[in-house]
C-alpha positions as CSV (number, residue, x, y, z in Angstrom):
1,M,68.7,99.5,114.2
2,S,66.6,97.1,116.1
3,L,65.5,95.6,112.8
4,L,69.1,94.7,111.9
5,A,69.7,93.3,115.4
6,N,66.7,91.1,115.3
7,M,67.2,89.6,111.8
8,P,67.2,85.8,111.6
9,T,70.7,84.4,111.7
10,G,70.9,83.3,108.0
11,I,69.5,86.6,106.7
12,A,71.8,88.6,109.0
13,A,74.8,86.6,107.7
14,V,73.8,87.4,104.1
15,F,73.2,91.0,104.8
16,W,76.4,91.7,106.8
17,G,78.4,89.5,104.5
18,V,77.4,91.6,101.4
19,V,78.0,94.9,103.3
20,T,81.3,93.8,104.7
21,F,82.8,92.3,101.6
22,S,81.7,95.3,99.6
23,I,83.5,97.6,102.0
24,L,86.7,95.5,101.9
25,V,86.8,95.1,98.1
26,L,86.0,98.8,97.6
27,L,88.9,99.7,99.9
28,H,91.2,97.4,98.0
29,E,90.1,98.5,94.5
30,G,90.1,102.1,95.7
31,G,93.9,101.7,96.3
32,H,94.4,100.6,92.7
33,F,92.1,103.5,91.5
34,L,94.0,106.2,93.5
35,A,97.4,105.0,92.4
36,A,96.4,104.9,88.7
37,R,94.9,108.4,89.0
38,A,97.9,109.7,90.8
39,F,100.1,108.5,87.9
40,G,97.7,110.0,85.2
41,V,96.6,106.5,84.0
42,K,93.2,106.4,82.3
43,V,90.5,104.6,84.3
44,H,87.3,103.5,82.6
45,E,85.2,102.4,85.6
46,F,85.0,102.3,89.4
47,M,82.0,100.2,90.3
48,L,80.3,98.7,93.4
49,G,79.4,95.1,92.6
50,L,80.3,92.4,90.2
51,P,80.6,93.2,86.5
52,G,77.3,93.2,84.7
53,P,74.2,95.4,84.2
54,A,74.6,98.6,86.3
55,L,73.3,102.0,87.2
56,R,76.2,104.3,86.2
57,R,77.1,107.9,85.9
58,R,80.0,109.1,83.7
59,S,82.1,112.0,84.9
60,K,82.3,114.7,82.1
61,R,85.6,115.9,83.6
62,S,87.5,112.6,83.9
63,G,85.5,110.3,81.7
64,I,85.3,107.7,84.5
65,S,82.0,105.8,85.0
66,Y,80.9,105.4,88.6
67,G,78.0,103.2,89.7
68,V,76.4,100.1,91.2
69,T,75.9,96.8,89.4
70,A,73.0,94.4,89.6
71,I,75.0,92.2,92.0
72,P,76.4,94.7,94.6
73,L,78.9,92.3,96.1
74,G,82.5,93.6,96.2
75,G,83.6,96.0,93.5
76,Y,86.1,96.5,90.7
77,V,88.1,99.2,88.9
78,R,88.9,98.9,85.2
79,I,92.2,100.5,84.2
80,A,93.1,101.1,80.6
81,G,95.9,99.1,79.0
82,M,96.1,96.1,81.4
83,E,95.8,93.4,78.7
84,P,98.8,91.0,79.0
85,G,101.0,90.0,76.1
86,R,103.1,91.7,73.4
87,E,101.6,94.8,71.8
88,D,100.4,94.3,68.3
89,A,102.9,95.7,65.8
90,L,100.1,97.1,63.6
91,L,98.6,99.2,66.4
92,G,100.3,102.4,65.4
93,A,99.3,102.0,61.8
94,A,95.7,101.2,62.8
95,L,95.6,104.3,64.9
96,G,97.0,106.4,62.1
97,L,94.4,105.2,59.7
98,L,91.6,105.8,62.2
99,V,92.7,109.3,63.0
100,D,93.2,110.3,59.3
101,R,89.8,108.9,58.3
102,G,88.0,110.0,61.4
103,R,86.1,106.8,61.6
104,I,86.6,103.2,60.3
105,D,85.2,99.7,60.8
106,A,87.0,96.4,61.2
107,A,86.4,95.3,57.6
108,D,87.8,98.4,56.1
109,L,90.8,98.4,58.5
110,A,91.5,94.8,57.6
111,E,91.5,95.6,53.9
112,L,93.8,98.6,54.3
113,L,96.2,96.5,56.4
114,A,95.8,93.2,54.4
115,D,99.3,93.5,52.9
116,R,100.7,93.5,56.4
117,G,99.0,90.4,57.5
118,A,95.8,91.8,59.0
119,D,92.4,90.0,58.7
120,K,89.1,91.1,60.1
121,D,89.6,89.4,63.5
122,R,92.9,91.1,64.0
123,A,91.5,94.4,62.9
124,S,88.7,94.0,65.4
125,S,91.3,93.3,68.1
126,L,93.2,96.4,67.1
127,L,90.1,98.6,67.4
128,A,89.2,97.0,70.7
129,T,92.7,97.8,72.0
130,L,92.4,101.4,70.8
131,E,89.0,101.7,72.5
132,D,90.6,100.4,75.8
133,W,93.4,103.0,75.4
134,G,90.8,105.8,75.1
135,A,91.8,106.5,71.5
136,A,88.6,105.3,69.9
137,E,85.0,104.6,70.7
138,P,82.3,102.6,68.8
139,M,79.6,104.7,67.1
140,K,76.0,104.3,67.9
141,D,73.9,102.5,65.2
142,W,77.1,102.1,63.1
143,P,79.6,99.2,62.9
144,E,82.4,101.9,62.9
145,Y,84.7,103.4,65.5
146,R,85.5,107.1,65.6
147,A,88.8,108.6,66.6
148,L,89.0,110.4,70.0
149,V,92.5,111.8,69.5
150,E,94.1,114.1,66.8
151,R,97.4,114.0,65.0
152,G,99.7,116.9,65.8
153,P,101.6,118.8,63.1
154,G,104.2,116.4,61.5
155,E,103.3,113.7,64.1
156,S,104.0,110.2,62.9
157,D,101.9,107.1,63.6
158,D,104.4,105.9,66.2
159,E,104.5,109.3,67.9
160,L,100.7,109.4,67.9
161,L,100.6,105.9,69.5
162,A,103.3,106.8,72.1
163,G,101.1,109.7,73.3
164,C,98.2,107.4,73.8
165,R,100.4,104.7,75.4
166,S,101.7,107.2,78.0
167,K,98.2,107.5,79.5
168,V,97.6,103.7,80.0
169,Y,98.9,101.1,82.4
170,R,101.1,99.4,79.7
171,G,103.0,102.6,79.0
172,Q,104.1,103.2,82.6
173,P,107.6,102.3,83.8
174,A,107.8,99.0,85.8
175,W,107.9,100.7,89.2
176,K,104.6,102.6,88.5
177,R,102.9,99.4,87.3
178,V,104.0,97.5,90.4
179,T,102.8,100.4,92.6
180,I,99.4,100.4,91.0
181,L,99.2,96.6,91.6
182,A,100.4,96.8,95.2
183,A,98.3,99.9,96.1
184,G,95.2,97.7,96.9
185,V,97.2,95.6,99.4
186,L,98.7,98.7,100.9
187,V,95.3,100.3,101.5
188,N,94.0,97.1,103.1
189,L,97.0,96.9,105.5
190,M,96.9,100.7,106.3
191,T,93.1,100.4,107.0
192,A,93.6,97.6,109.4
193,I,96.5,99.3,111.2
194,L,94.5,102.6,111.4
195,I,91.4,100.9,112.9
196,F,93.5,98.8,115.3
197,T,95.4,101.9,116.5
198,V,92.3,104.1,116.9
199,T,90.3,101.5,118.7
200,L,93.1,100.6,121.0
201,S,94.0,104.2,121.9
202,V,90.5,105.6,122.1
203,W,88.2,102.7,123.3
204,G,91.0,100.6,124.8
205,Q,92.1,96.9,124.8
206,P,89.9,94.3,126.6
207,T,91.8,93.6,129.8
208,A,91.1,91.1,132.5
209,T,90.6,92.7,136.0
210,L,90.9,91.1,139.4
211,T,87.1,91.3,139.8
212,L,85.4,87.9,139.4
213,D,82.8,87.7,136.7
214,V,82.1,84.0,136.7
215,V,82.3,81.5,139.5
216,Q,81.5,78.0,138.1
217,N,79.0,76.0,140.0
218,G,80.6,73.1,142.0
219,S,84.1,74.5,141.4
220,A,86.8,74.9,144.0
221,A,86.0,78.6,144.2
222,A,82.3,78.1,144.6
223,K,82.8,75.6,147.4
224,A,85.1,78.0,149.1
225,G,82.4,80.7,149.1
226,L,83.7,83.0,146.4
227,K,81.1,84.9,144.4
228,S,80.8,87.0,141.3
229,G,81.8,90.6,142.1
230,D,84.5,89.6,144.6
231,I,87.9,91.3,144.0
232,I,91.0,89.1,144.4
233,A,93.6,90.8,146.6
234,A,96.1,88.1,147.4
235,I,96.9,84.4,146.7
236,D,98.5,82.4,149.5
237,G,99.2,85.7,151.3
238,H,101.0,87.3,148.3
239,A,99.4,90.4,146.9
240,V,98.5,90.2,143.2
241,S,98.5,93.1,140.8
242,G,96.9,91.6,137.8
243,W,94.9,88.6,136.6
244,D,98.0,87.0,135.1
245,A,99.4,86.6,138.6
246,V,96.3,84.6,139.6
247,L,96.6,82.3,136.5
248,T,100.3,81.8,137.2
249,S,99.7,80.8,140.8
250,V,97.0,78.3,139.9
251,A,99.1,76.9,137.0
252,A,102.0,76.3,139.4
253,S,99.9,74.4,141.8
254,Q,98.8,70.7,141.9
255,P,95.2,69.5,141.9
256,G,93.9,68.9,145.5
257,R,96.2,71.6,146.9
258,R,94.6,74.0,149.4
259,M,95.0,77.6,148.1
260,S,94.4,80.7,150.2
261,V,92.4,83.3,148.4
262,T,92.1,86.8,149.9
263,Y,89.3,88.8,148.4
264,V,87.3,92.0,149.0
265,R,83.5,91.9,149.1
266,S,81.4,95.0,149.8
267,G,84.5,96.8,151.0
268,Q,85.3,94.0,153.5
269,K,88.4,91.9,153.1
270,A,88.2,88.1,153.8
271,T,90.1,84.9,153.1
272,A,88.8,81.7,151.6
273,I,90.5,78.3,151.4
274,A,89.9,76.6,148.1
275,L,90.7,72.9,147.4
276,L,91.9,73.1,143.7
277,G,90.1,70.9,141.2
278,R,91.5,68.9,138.3
279,K,91.1,69.7,134.6
280,T,90.7,67.0,132.0
281,D,94.3,67.6,131.1
282,G,95.4,67.0,134.7
283,H,96.2,70.6,135.6
284,A,94.8,72.5,138.6
285,V,91.7,74.6,138.2
286,L,90.1,77.2,140.6
287,G,86.9,77.6,138.5
288,V,86.7,81.4,138.2
289,G,86.7,83.9,135.3
290,P,87.6,87.6,135.4
291,R,85.5,90.6,134.6
292,V,86.9,92.4,131.5
293,R,87.1,96.1,130.9
294,N,88.6,98.2,128.1
295,V,91.8,99.9,129.1
296,P,93.0,102.7,126.6
297,V,96.5,102.1,125.2
298,P,99.0,105.0,124.4
299,P,98.8,105.7,120.7
300,L,102.5,104.7,120.0
301,T,102.0,101.5,121.9
302,A,98.7,100.9,120.0
303,L,100.5,101.4,116.7
304,K,103.3,99.0,117.7
305,D,100.7,96.4,118.7
306,S,98.9,96.9,115.4
307,I,102.0,96.3,113.4
308,T,102.8,93.2,115.5
309,W,99.4,91.8,114.8
310,T,99.9,92.4,111.1
311,G,103.1,90.3,111.3
312,M,101.1,87.6,113.1
313,V,98.7,87.4,110.2
314,F,101.6,87.0,107.7
315,V,102.8,84.1,109.8
316,A,99.3,82.5,109.9
317,I,99.0,82.7,106.1
318,A,102.5,81.2,105.7
319,Q,101.2,78.1,107.6
320,F,99.2,77.2,104.5
321,F,102.5,76.5,102.7
322,N,104.0,74.4,105.4
323,P,103.0,70.7,105.2
324,K,103.4,70.3,109.0
325,T,100.9,73.2,109.7
326,F,98.6,73.0,106.7
327,S,95.9,70.9,108.3
328,T,95.8,73.2,111.4
329,A,95.7,76.3,109.2
330,I,93.0,75.0,107.0
331,G,90.9,73.9,110.0
332,G,91.0,77.5,111.3
333,A,90.3,79.2,108.0
334,R,86.9,80.5,107.0
335,S,85.3,81.0,103.6
336,V,82.8,83.8,102.6
337,V,80.1,81.7,104.3
338,G,81.9,81.4,107.7
339,I,83.1,85.0,107.6
340,S,79.5,86.2,106.9
341,Y,78.3,84.5,110.0
342,E,81.2,85.9,112.1
343,V,80.7,89.5,110.9
344,A,77.0,89.2,111.6
345,N,77.8,88.2,115.2
346,A,80.3,91.1,115.5
347,A,77.7,93.6,114.1
348,K,75.2,92.3,116.6
349,A,77.7,92.8,119.4
350,G,78.2,96.5,118.6
351,P,80.0,99.0,116.3
352,L,83.4,98.5,118.1
353,Q,83.4,94.8,117.5
354,Y,82.3,95.2,113.9
355,A,85.0,97.8,113.3
356,W,87.5,95.3,114.8
357,M,86.3,92.6,112.5
358,I,86.6,94.9,109.4
359,A,90.2,95.5,110.4
360,L,91.0,91.8,110.8
361,L,89.4,91.0,107.4
362,S,91.1,93.9,105.7
363,L,94.4,92.7,107.0
364,S,93.7,89.2,105.9
365,L,92.6,90.3,102.5
366,G,95.7,92.4,102.1
367,V,98.1,89.6,103.1
368,M,96.4,87.0,100.9
369,N,96.7,89.3,97.9
370,I,100.4,89.6,98.4
371,L,100.9,85.9,97.7
372,P,102.7,85.4,94.4
373,I,99.9,83.4,92.8
374,P,98.2,84.8,89.7
375,P,95.5,86.2,89.5
376,L,96.2,87.7,92.9
377,D,98.1,91.1,93.0
378,G,101.2,89.4,94.2
379,G,101.1,87.1,91.2
380,K,100.7,90.0,88.9
381,V,103.7,91.8,90.5
382,L,105.7,88.6,90.0
383,M,104.8,88.6,86.3
384,E,105.9,92.2,86.0
385,V,109.3,91.4,87.7
386,I,109.8,88.4,85.3
387,E,109.0,90.6,82.3
388,K,111.5,93.2,83.6
389,V,114.2,90.7,84.0
390,A,113.5,89.0,80.7
391,R,113.2,92.4,79.0
392,R,110.2,91.2,77.0
393,P,106.5,90.7,77.7
394,I,105.2,87.2,78.6
395,R,103.2,85.7,75.8
396,K,99.5,86.4,76.2
397,E,98.6,82.7,75.9
398,L,101.2,81.8,78.6
399,S,100.0,84.6,80.9
400,Y,96.4,83.4,80.6
401,A,97.4,79.8,81.2
402,I,99.3,80.7,84.4
403,S,96.4,82.9,85.7
404,G,94.0,80.1,84.9
405,L,96.0,77.6,86.9
406,G,96.3,79.9,89.8
407,T,92.5,80.6,89.7
408,L,91.8,76.9,89.7
409,L,94.0,76.3,92.8
410,L,92.4,79.3,94.6
411,F,88.8,78.3,93.8
412,S,89.6,74.7,94.8
413,L,90.6,76.0,98.3
414,I,87.6,78.4,98.4
415,F,85.1,75.7,97.5
416,Y,86.6,73.3,100.1
417,L,86.3,76.0,102.8
418,M,82.8,76.9,101.7
419,Y,81.8,73.2,102.1
420,A,83.3,73.0,105.5
421,D,81.6,76.2,106.6
422,V,78.2,75.1,105.3
423,V,78.6,71.9,107.5
424,R,79.9,74.0,110.4
425,Y,77.4,76.9,110.4
426,I,74.3,75.6,108.6
427,V,74.1,71.8,108.9
428,K,75.4,71.6,112.5
429,G,74.4,75.1,113.5
């Protein structure tokens, strides 16, 4: 543990960044995975890391491959039947030929369907779709695919295809498809609310006490004789029950005013007269800071506060779409670079602070993915709604073009934030 705590700043940022983003993305992708499995939809892979070479293990029972890729940053789930666009009209015929023959290659399939407009490229695409649907698999050392399903007695090509379609994303009703898409966001939000609620109700909320922790050198408080550890009992003869009362009293006063501060030190009560100083903004200042301690919050109150904070994150994200608040929002935003440095600091501060950071980031990731911008989940949900209203699939080319435009906009923002964070955390330190 000491090794992690003593890592150089840059290395710590990389280490905790990889760990944290892997946790967050696996939570998100796990939501999609669980929803798909709950609806009986075929899942090919559930992996830790970016797509690429991997160590994997295939479950004999479910056929799902689990593993870790060469770049263990984030994760992904590959669900069958998520390719956009209209289903190829020859898919049923291709499946029927494959099942009847047992195995077939693209050239033979193209020849058998040539009178219906199929060429080798289209045949290859048909076989790739059937592989994705779990109805076929490529044979080792042969350019052929073999069938993984069988035709029932008297079963037509269309009925055979319908049985395969019922087990993939494309074959689900709209509400199930939307649920699968939204499940990742729901898991992120629920994770954040759960962590917030547990930490608040078990460990407590940082709360300022009336005990002084900091007395600034040369301040009005220091000149009046106040010291760290003193407990504020009254201001101008009026008893105070919390730190907010001290702040309110100072804020209501003018610089240069004499303020009576009654305090307790080593069990003895005394009174000091402080001549309030002036802040750069012209307001009065006493020059003290409170000692903070964690105060447990009742579970229902903690849950309510957690939901309130969730709403505040929605408001913060919405500021990106308001021209009046965009510059402020972008100035406070962080990229993967800045977040990595922040989570490293949180991890160094302790498990509680790191858990809190996980909750904040999970919440932010969930809210960001709700945005109706392809390729985010919210954008995919919007496409599903459009298809439902239009009663026909969006053309594959148009779907890819919209997703490409959304990706371009998102990466433009990401690269700008990364540049700003490199300047902020690395160049300027």
